[in-house]
C-alpha positions as CSV (number, residue, x, y, z in Angstrom):
1,X,8.5,197.4,55.0
2,X,7.4,194.6,54.2
3,X,6.5,192.1,56.4
4,X,7.5,188.2,56.2
5,X,4.9,185.7,55.3
6,X,5.9,182.0,56.0
7,X,2.4,180.7,54.2
8,X,0.3,181.9,51.9
9,X,-3.2,180.5,52.9
10,X,-4.6,180.9,49.0
11,X,-1.5,178.7,47.5
12,X,-1.8,176.0,50.9
13,X,-5.6,176.1,50.0
14,X,-5.2,175.5,46.0
15,X,-2.5,172.8,46.8
16,X,-4.9,170.5,48.8
17,X,-8.0,171.0,47.4
18,X,-8.2,172.0,43.7
19,X,-7.2,168.7,42.8
20,X,-9.8,167.4,44.9
21,X,-12.7,169.6,43.9
22,X,-11.3,168.1,40.1
23,X,-11.8,164.3,41.3
24,X,-15.2,165.2,42.7
25,X,-15.9,166.7,39.5
26,X,-14.8,163.7,37.2
27,X,-16.4,161.6,39.6
28,X,-19.8,163.2,39.5
29,X,-19.8,163.4,35.5
30,X,-18.5,159.9,35.5
31,X,-21.5,158.6,37.9
32,X,-23.7,160.4,35.6
33,X,-22.8,159.9,32.2
34,X,-20.3,156.8,32.1
35,X,-21.9,154.5,34.2
36,X,-20.8,151.5,33.0
37,X,-17.8,152.0,30.7
38,X,-14.0,153.1,30.1
39,X,-15.1,157.0,30.4
40,X,-15.8,156.2,34.0
41,X,-12.5,154.7,34.8
42,X,-10.6,156.9,32.9
43,X,-12.5,159.9,34.8
44,X,-12.3,158.5,37.8
45,X,-8.5,156.7,37.7
46,X,-6.8,159.8,35.7
47,X,-7.6,162.9,38.0
48,X,-6.1,160.5,41.1
49,X,-3.5,159.4,39.8
50,X,-2.7,162.7,38.7
51,X,-4.1,164.5,42.6
52,X,-1.2,161.8,43.8
53,X,1.6,163.2,42.0
54,X,0.7,166.5,42.8
55,X,0.4,166.0,46.5
56,X,3.8,164.2,46.2
57,X,5.7,166.2,43.8
58,X,5.1,169.2,42.9
59,X,5.0,171.0,46.0
60,X,9.0,170.3,46.1
61,X,9.0,170.7,42.6
62,X,7.7,174.2,43.1
63,X,10.0,174.8,46.4
64,X,13.0,174.1,44.2
65,X,12.6,175.9,41.3
66,X,11.8,178.8,43.1
67,X,14.3,178.8,45.7
68,X,17.3,178.2,42.6
69,X,15.5,181.7,41.4
70,X,16.0,183.5,43.8
71,X,19.5,182.5,44.4
72,X,19.9,183.5,40.7
73,X,18.5,186.7,41.2
74,X,20.4,187.4,44.3
75,X,23.4,186.6,43.2
76,X,23.0,189.1,40.1
77,X,22.3,191.8,42.8
78,X,25.4,191.6,44.4
79,X,24.0,189.6,47.9
80,X,27.4,187.4,48.9
81,X,26.1,184.1,49.5
82,X,28.4,183.5,52.7
83,X,26.1,180.3,53.6
84,X,22.9,179.0,52.4
85,X,20.9,176.6,54.1
86,X,18.4,174.3,52.4
87,X,16.2,173.3,55.7
88,X,13.0,171.5,55.5
89,X,10.5,173.8,53.7
90,X,12.7,176.8,54.4
91,X,15.8,177.9,52.8
92,X,17.4,180.4,55.0
93,X,20.9,182.6,52.8
94,X,23.4,184.9,54.6
95,X,25.7,188.0,53.5
96,X,27.5,188.6,56.1
97,X,29.2,191.6,54.4
98,X,26.2,193.2,53.9
99,X,24.0,192.6,57.0
100,X,20.9,190.6,55.2
101,X,19.1,187.5,55.0
102,X,17.7,185.9,52.1
103,X,14.4,183.6,52.9
104,X,12.2,181.2,50.8
105,X,9.2,178.7,52.2
106,X,7.5,176.0,50.9
107,X,4.3,177.3,52.0
108,X,4.7,180.6,50.0
109,X,7.1,179.5,47.4
110,X,6.0,182.6,44.8
111,X,7.1,185.7,47.3
112,X,10.7,185.8,48.7
113,X,12.5,188.0,51.3
114,X,15.6,189.7,51.4
115,X,15.9,191.6,54.4
116,X,18.3,193.0,56.6
117,X,19.3,191.3,59.2
118,X,18.5,194.2,61.6
119,X,15.1,192.9,61.7
120,X,15.9,189.8,63.4
121,X,14.9,190.2,66.7
122,X,16.7,186.8,68.3
123,X,18.1,184.3,67.5
124,X,18.6,181.0,69.1
125,X,19.2,177.0,68.9
126,X,16.3,173.9,70.2
127,X,18.5,171.0,71.0
128,X,15.4,169.4,71.2
129,X,16.0,167.5,74.6
130,X,13.9,165.7,76.4
131,X,13.0,163.0,78.8
132,X,15.0,161.9,81.7
133,X,17.4,159.2,82.7
134,X,18.1,156.3,80.0
135,X,14.9,158.2,77.9
136,X,17.0,161.4,77.2
137,X,17.7,162.7,74.0
138,X,16.3,164.3,71.0
139,X,14.2,163.4,67.7
140,X,14.9,167.5,66.1
141,X,17.5,169.8,66.5
142,X,16.7,173.3,64.9
143,X,17.9,177.0,65.1
144,X,15.1,179.5,65.3
145,X,14.5,183.5,65.1
146,X,11.9,185.8,65.2
147,X,11.3,188.2,62.7
148,X,9.2,191.3,63.1
149,X,8.0,188.7,65.8
150,X,6.7,186.1,63.8
151,X,9.2,182.8,64.8
152,X,11.0,181.3,62.1
153,X,12.6,177.6,62.6
154,X,14.7,175.8,59.9
155,X,15.2,171.8,61.1
156,X,18.9,170.7,61.1
157,X,18.0,167.2,62.0
158,X,15.1,165.1,61.9
159,X,14.1,162.2,63.1
160,X,11.2,159.4,63.9
161,X,13.3,158.3,66.8
162,X,14.6,159.8,69.4
163,X,18.5,160.1,69.4
164,X,20.8,160.2,73.0
165,X,22.7,164.1,73.3
166,X,25.7,162.3,72.4
167,X,24.5,160.9,69.7
168,X,26.4,162.0,66.6
169,X,23.1,162.6,64.1
170,X,22.5,164.8,67.4
171,X,25.8,166.3,68.0
172,X,25.9,167.6,64.2
173,X,22.5,169.2,64.3
174,X,23.7,171.2,67.0
175,X,27.2,172.6,65.2
176,X,24.9,173.4,62.3
177,X,22.7,174.8,64.2
178,X,25.1,176.7,66.0
179,X,26.9,177.7,62.9
180,X,23.7,179.6,61.2
181,X,22.8,181.2,65.0
182,X,26.5,182.9,65.2
183,X,26.1,183.8,60.9
184,X,22.8,185.6,61.4
185,X,24.0,186.7,64.6
186,X,27.2,188.3,62.6
187,X,25.2,189.4,59.9
188,X,22.8,191.2,61.9
189,X,25.5,193.0,63.3
190,X,27.0,194.4,60.2
191,X,23.5,195.0,59.0
192,X,22.8,198.5,58.3
């Protein structure tokens, strides 16, 4: 039985530091060999621009591509996708009939997981409620579940501002989270 890993530390460090290292090498080469001229501009601006593009777009592109590939593999293997939830940085797929859960993580996109739902120890909703009186509200709603002692949080609503608990945004987030928890629990009851 393979443990679920949300983060591949080598992928994370490579994603962050390899572009930095390439930029540093190019800066050094431009300083040593092209103190003035077009070569220095190209060696400084080119890798910097490509690093920016990498950090902004590449992670999402890789994650989405691996998720689509995983979905296709699951469909071909007979996995009944009753629900697919695309959270920020996590995708959760539920097969109610066979009692299975599929997982893909942003920081570990090259490793996908199909686990029996019986491995889920607990599932619950977090409405993110905080504050008191007129300041009471939330800026994040999510559903959480424990797999092999590892807590996985999947956001159904996030914002950079706090909303009242009776806001449509919060209520919709809670509704989505409730639905996912119920589906996970149903899959768990059908798991062998």
